[in-house]
C-alpha positions in Angstrom: -18.7 60.3 9.0 -21.7 60.3 6.6 -19.8 58.3 4.0 -18.9 55.7 6.7 -22.5 55.4 7.8 -23.6 55.0 4.2 -20.9 52.3 3.7 -22.0 50.4 6.8 -25.6 50.6 5.8 -24.8 49.2 2.4 -22.7 46.4 4.0 -25.4 45.5 6.4 -28.0 45.4 3.6 -25.8 43.1 1.6 -25.2 40.8 4.6 -29.0 40.6 5.3 -29.8 39.9 1.6 -27.0 37.4 1.4 -28.0 35.5 4.6 -31.6 35.3 3.5 -30.7 34.2 0.1 -28.3 31.5 1.4 -30.9 30.2 3.9 -33.5 30.1 1.1 -31.2 28.2 -1.2 -30.3 25.8 1.7 -34.0 25.1 2.3 -34.6 24.4 -1.4 -32.5 21.3 -1.5 -30.8 20.4 -4.7 -32.6 23.1 -6.6 -30.8 25.7 -4.4 -27.4 24.9 -6.0 -28.4 26.9 -9.1 -28.5 30.2 -7.3 -26.7 29.8 -4.0 -23.4 31.3 -5.4 -25.0 34.8 -5.9 -26.2 35.3 -2.3 -23.0 33.8 -1.0 -21.0 36.4 -2.9 -23.2 39.1 -1.6 -22.7 37.9 2.0 -18.9 38.0 1.6 -18.9 41.4 -0.1 -21.1 42.7 2.7 -18.7 41.4 5.4 -15.8 43.1 3.6 -17.7 46.3 3.4 -18.5 46.4 7.2 -15.2 45.0 8.3 -13.9 48.5 9.2 -16.8 48.9 11.6 -16.3 45.4 13.0 -12.6 45.8 13.6 -12.9 48.3 16.4 -15.2 46.3 18.7 -13.5 43.0 17.9 -10.0 44.4 18.8 -11.5 46.0 21.9 -12.7 42.6 23.1 -9.2 41.2 22.7 -7.5 44.2 24.5 -8.0 42.8 28.1 -6.3 39.6 27.1 -3.2 41.4 25.8 -2.7 43.5 28.9 -0.7 40.6 30.5 2.0 41.5 27.9 2.4 44.9 29.7 2.9 48.1 27.9 3.2 46.5 24.4 -0.1 44.6 25.0 -1.8 47.9 25.9 -0.4 49.8 22.9 -0.9 47.1 20.2 -4.8 47.2 20.2 -4.8 51.0 20.1 -2.5 51.0 17.1 -4.6 48.3 15.3 -7.8 50.4 15.9 -6.2 53.6 14.7 -6.9 53.0 11.0 -9.9 50.7 10.7 -10.0 50.7 6.9 -6.4 49.7 6.6 -6.8 47.0 9.2 -10.0 45.7 7.5 -8.5 45.6 4.0 -5.4 43.7 5.4 -7.6 41.2 7.2 -9.9 40.7 4.2 -7.4 38.7 2.2 -7.1 36.1 4.9 -10.8 36.2 5.6 -11.8 35.4 2.0 -9.4 32.4 1.7 -10.4 30.9 5.1 -14.1 31.3 4.4 -13.9 29.3 1.2 -11.7 26.6 2.6 -13.6 26.4 5.9 -16.9 26.0 4.1 -15.7 23.3 1.8 -13.9 21.6 4.6 -17.1 21.4 6.6 -18.9 19.9 3.7 -16.1 17.4 2.9 -15.6 16.3 6.5 -19.3 15.9 7.0 -19.6 13.8 3.8 -16.6 11.7 4.8 -17.9 11.1 8.3 -21.4 10.2 7.0 -19.9 7.8 4.5 -17.8 6.1 7.1 -20.7 5.9 9.5 -23.0 4.4 6.9 -20.3 1.9 5.9 -19.9 0.8 9.5 -23.7 0.5 10.0 -24.4 -1.3 6.7 -21.5 -3.6 6.4 -21.1 -5.6 9.6 -18.6 -7.9 8.0 -15.0 -7.3 9.0 -13.6 -7.7 5.4 -14.7 -7.8 1.8 -12.5 -9.7 -0.5 -12.5 -8.7 -4.2 -10.3 -9.0 -7.3 -7.9 -6.1 -7.9 -8.5 -6.5 -11.6 -12.2 -5.9 -11.2 -13.2 -9.4 -12.4 -14.9 -12.3 -10.6 -13.4 -14.6 -8.0 -13.3 -18.3 -8.2 -15.4 -20.2 -5.6 -12.2 -21.6 -4.1 -11.6 -18.2 -2.4 -14.8 -18.5 -0.4 -14.2 -22.2 0.3 -10.7 -21.4 1.6 -11.9 -18.6 3.9 -14.8 -20.6 5.2 -12.3 -23.2 6.5 -10.0 -20.6 8.2 -10.0 -20.7 12.0 -10.0 -16.9 12.1 -13.4 -16.7 10.2 -16.6 -17.1 12.2 -19.0 -16.6 9.2 -18.8 -15.8 5.5 -20.8 -15.5 2.4 -20.0 -15.1 -1.3 -21.9 -12.6 -3.5 -22.6 -14.7 -6.5 -24.4 -13.2 -9.5 -26.5 -14.7 -12.2 -28.5 -13.1 -15.0 -32.2 -14.0 -15.4 -34.9 -12.7 -17.6 -37.9 -11.1 -16.0 -40.5 -10.2 -18.6 -38.5 -8.6 -21.4 -35.7 -7.4 -19.2 -32.4 -9.1 -18.2 -31.8 -8.6 -14.4 -28.7 -9.6 -12.4 -29.6 -11.4 -9.2 -27.1 -11.7 -6.4 -27.0 -14.9 -4.4 -25.8 -14.9 -0.8 -25.6 -17.4 2.1 -29.1 -17.1 3.6 -27.8 -18.4 7.0 -24.9 -16.2 7.5 -25.7 -13.0 5.6 -27.3 -11.5 8.8 -23.8 -11.5 10.4 -22.3 -9.6 7.4 -24.8 -7.0 6.2 -27.4 -4.9 8.0 -29.6 -3.2 5.3 -32.2 -0.6 6.4 -35.5 -2.2 5.4 -38.5 -0.3 4.3 -40.4 -3.6 4.6 -39.4 -7.2 5.3 -36.1 -8.4 6.7 -33.1 -10.5 6.0 -34.8 -13.4 7.7 -37.0 -13.8 4.6 -34.0 -15.3 2.8 -34.0 -18.3 5.0 -37.7 -18.8 4.7 -40.1 -19.5 1.9 -38.2 -22.5 0.6 -35.5 -20.3 -0.8 -37.9 -18.6 -3.1 -37.8 -15.1 -1.6 -36.0 -12.2 -3.3 -34.9 -9.0 -1.5 -34.5 -5.8 -3.6 -33.5 -2.3 -2.9 -35.8 0.7 -3.3 -34.2 1.7 -6.6 -34.9 -1.7 -8.1 -38.4 -1.7 -6.7 -39.1 1.7 -8.3 -37.5 0.7 -11.6 -39.6 -2.4 -12.1 -42.7 -1.4 -10.1 -42.3 -4.3 -7.7 -44.0 -4.3 -4.3 -43.7 -6.3 -1.1 -45.2 -9.8 -1.5 -45.4 -9.6 -5.2 -44.6 -12.8 -7.1 -42.2 -12.4 -10.0 -41.8 -15.1 -12.7 -38.1 -15.5 -13.8 -36.3 -17.4 -16.5 -32.8 -18.6 -15.5 -29.8 -18.7 -17.9 -30.3 -22.4 -18.4 -33.9 -22.0 -19.5 -35.5 -23.1 -16.2 -38.5 -21.2 -15.1 -39.3 -20.2 -11.5 -41.4 -17.8 -9.5 -39.8 -15.7 -6.8 -41.6 -13.7 -4.1 -40.5 -10.2 -3.1 -39.7 -10.9 0.6 -38.2 -7.5 1.5 -37.4 -4.0 0.2 -34.4 -2.2 1.7 -33.0 1.3 1.1 -30.5 1.4 -1.7 -26.9 1.9 -0.6 -23.6 1.7 -2.5 -22.3 -0.8 0.0 -25.2 -3.3 -0.8 -26.1 -5.3 -3.9 -29.3 -4.2 -5.6 -30.8 -7.7 -5.1 -30.3 -10.6 -2.8 -31.5 -14.2 -2.9 -30.2 -17.5 -1.5 -27.3 -18.7 -3.6 -28.5 -22.3 -3.0 -31.5 -21.4 -5.2 -29.5 -19.5 -7.8 -26.4 -21.6 -8.1 -27.9 -24.8 -9.8 -28.9 -22.6 -12.8 -25.5 -21.0 -13.3 -23.3 -22.2 -16.1 -20.2 -21.0 -14.3 -19.9 -20.3 -10.6 -18.1 -17.0 -10.0 -18.2 -14.6 -7.1 -18.1 -10.8 -7.3 -16.9 -10.6 -3.7 -16.7 -12.6 -0.5 -17.7 -11.2 2.9 -16.2 -12.5 6.1 -16.7 -12.0 9.8 -13.7 -12.8 12.0 -13.4 -13.5 15.7 -10.7 -10.8 16.2 -12.1 -7.9 14.2 -10.7 -6.1 11.2 -7.2 -5.2 12.4 -3.9 -5.6 10.5 -3.1 -8.9 12.3 -6.3 -10.5 11.1 -5.8 -9.1 7.6 -2.3 -10.7 7.4 -3.8 -14.0 8.7 -6.4 -14.0 5.9 -3.8 -13.1 3.3 -1.7 -16.1 4.4 -4.7 -18.3 4.1 -5.1 -17.1 0.6 -1.4 -17.8 -0.2 -0.6 -14.0 -0.3 -2.4 -13.8 -3.7 -1.5 -10.3 -5.0 -4.6 -10.3 -7.2 -6.9 -10.3 -4.1 -7.8 -7.2 -2.2 -9.0 -7.3 1.4 -10.9 -4.2 2.5 -12.5 -3.3 5.9 -15.2 -0.7 6.3 -12.7 2.2 6.3 -11.3 1.0 3.0 -14.8 0.6 1.6 -15.8 4.1 2.6 -12.6 5.5 1.0 -13.2 3.6 -2.2 -16.8 4.9 -2.3 -15.7 8.5 -2.4 -13.7 9.2 0.8 -10.4 9.1 -1.1 -11.6 11.7 -3.7 -12.8 14.0 -0.9 -9.4 13.8 0.8 -7.7 14.7 -2.5 -10.1 17.6 -2.9 -9.3 18.8 0.6 -5.5 18.7 -0.1 -6.0 20.8 -3.2 -8.0 23.3 -1.2 -5.3 23.6 1.4 -2.9 24.3 -1.5 -5.2 27.2 -2.5 -5.3 28.3 1.1 -1.5 28.4 1.2 -1.6 30.9 -1.7 -4.1 33.0 0.2 -1.9 32.9 3.2 1.1 34.2 1.2 -1.0 37.1 -0.1 -2.2 37.8 3.4 1.3 37.8 4.8 2.4 40.3 2.1 -0.6 42.5 2.9 0.1 42.5 6.7 3.8 43.3 6.1 2.9 46.2 3.8 0.3 47.5 6.3 2.7 47.3 9.3 5.6 48.8 7.4 3.4 51.8 6.4 2.2 52.1 10.0 5.7 52.0 11.4 6.8 54.7 8.8 3.8 56.9 9.7 4.5 56.5 13.5 8.2 57.0 13.3 8.1 60.1 15.5 5.7 58.5 17.9 7.8 55.4 18.3 10.8 57.6 18.9 9.0 59.4 21.7 8.0 56.0 23.2 11.6 54.9 23.1 12.7 58.2 24.6 10.5 57.7 27.6 11.7 54.2 28.3 10.1 51.7 25.8 12.8 49.1 25.2 13.6 47.7 21.7 12.3 44.3 22.7 9.0 45.9 23.9 8.8 47.8 20.6 9.2 44.6 18.7 6.6 42.8 20.8 4.1 45.7 20.2 4.4 45.3 16.4 4.1 41.5 16.7 1.0 41.7 18.8 -0.6 44.2 16.4 0.2 41.8 13.5 -1.3 38.8 15.3 -4.4 40.8 16.1 -5.0 41.6 12.5 -4.4 38.0 11.4 -6.7 36.5 14.0 -9.4 39.1 13.2 -9.4 38.1 9.6 -9.3 34.4 10.5 -12.3 34.6 12.8 -14.3 36.4 10.2 -13.4 33.8 7.6 -14.0 30.8 9.8 -17.4 32.1 11.0 -18.7 32.9 7.5 -17.2 29.6 6.2 -19.1 27.5 8.7 -22.3 29.2 7.8 -21.7 28.7 4.0 -20.6 25.1 4.7 -23.9 24.5 6.6 -25.9 25.8 3.6 -23.9 23.8 1.1 -24.3 20.7 3.2 -28.1 21.2 3.4 -28.1 21.4 -0.4 -26.0 18.3 -0.8 -27.8 16.3 1.8 -30.5 15.2 -0.7 -27.8 13.4 -2.8 -25.6 12.2 0.2 -27.5 9.6 2.1 -27.3 10.0 5.9 -25.5 13.4 5.6 -25.0 15.1 9.0 -23.1 18.3 9.4 -19.8 17.9 11.2 -17.7 21.0 12.3 -14.0 20.1 12.3 -13.1 21.9 15.5 -9.6 20.4 15.5 -8.8 21.8 12.1 -10.4 25.1 13.0 -8.1 25.3 16.1 -5.1 24.5 13.8 -6.3 27.3 11.4 -6.4 29.8 14.2 -3.0 28.8 15.4 -1.8 29.1 11.9 -3.3 32.6 11.6 -1.4 33.6 14.8 1.8 32.2 13.2 1.1 34.2 10.1 0.9 37.3 12.2 4.2 36.5 13.9 5.9 35.9 10.6 4.4 38.9 8.9 5.5 41.1 11.8 9.1 40.1 11.7 10.5 42.7 9.4 8.3 45.7 10.5 9.0 44.8 14.2 12.8 44.6 13.5 12.7 48.0 11.7 10.7 49.6 14.5 13.0 48.2 17.2 16.1 49.5 15.4 14.9 53.1 14.9 17.4 55.7 16.1 15.6 57.7 18.8 17.2 61.1 17.9 16.5 60.6 14.2 13.0 59.5 14.8 12.2 62.5 17.0 13.4 64.9 14.3 11.0 63.3 11.7 8.2 65.6 10.7 
């Protein structure tokens, strides 16, 4: 008893230190990533240490739900609580795997959701047309789309290099009249309306460009175009930098006369029927089904900005989870097999007083499911907490990051844990159900 109390005290201390360390790391932003692993490890170790003490109360809470299964539902929780250390060690394998995968899933799903939301908020165009080869588009692409009956507004993104002081800067020309229907930057100062004012001499820049060159709102910037012409542009707005936006924007009517060759990096279009597949096919027909052109809606843009990589990472994590599940199944099978062996005489007596083989099998199955769900709940709970901390650390580098708990996937994980318990209990339950009563009663 004294050793158990000492073990629980050490486990609680590790959990407290781990939780405080993780919270401190989360509140430190990006600096916390350098030391968050150590308190996270302490937290998981502490949970493993106190799991025997937690198993009893947790299984007791589930006991009333199992009584509807009759005698097997009454016996199963008692059997699972009989050896807390064995139950805890069996559940720990599943707990560790699920805690890691749940935490990373929370971060990945939150990042993906934030990315999709930002794409929808920033790009109000229905489609962006680019080259699959990564090079520029001819102006005929925009001209063709502008004439399409499906398109209500459009704008090319037309770049030209200028010299500002001793630096070469790429400026992006857009249609000043229609760009408001296609993009919605978050402005720190100014607005898109500045593009259509000031005689076409206003330049919009993102915050990164403003910080890089030290430009401020209203400042006049002398530029030298590629053809040698000189001009003065006024900073008419500063918007927050975003991967879905160009770093600079100015009216292409001002930039175009100074370009040696007119080429577009992309074309934005807004359609009257949205961004569905029917509209996509209509635009592709208007472009003669050109295989070198790529049409992307906001979902596609979010995926190309990182959502696809996150999905690949999640699939890899689920592969690791599958390995953890196999280990957990083997552990549960071993635990139940030992339990059945140790309770041979007891099971024989239960059978002698009327417990049917099917009821015996159900009792072992319920015990297996209890152990699996206990480990799964511990893993999911700790994983959500660690995912919250990791998200707080990553939020400084992921614009608009908001934590999202994937309840649907968590429900699937719990259902999977129950299935793991059913599968792991097949052989021990079959062995218990097939025990010879007389032989079992003679067992010492």
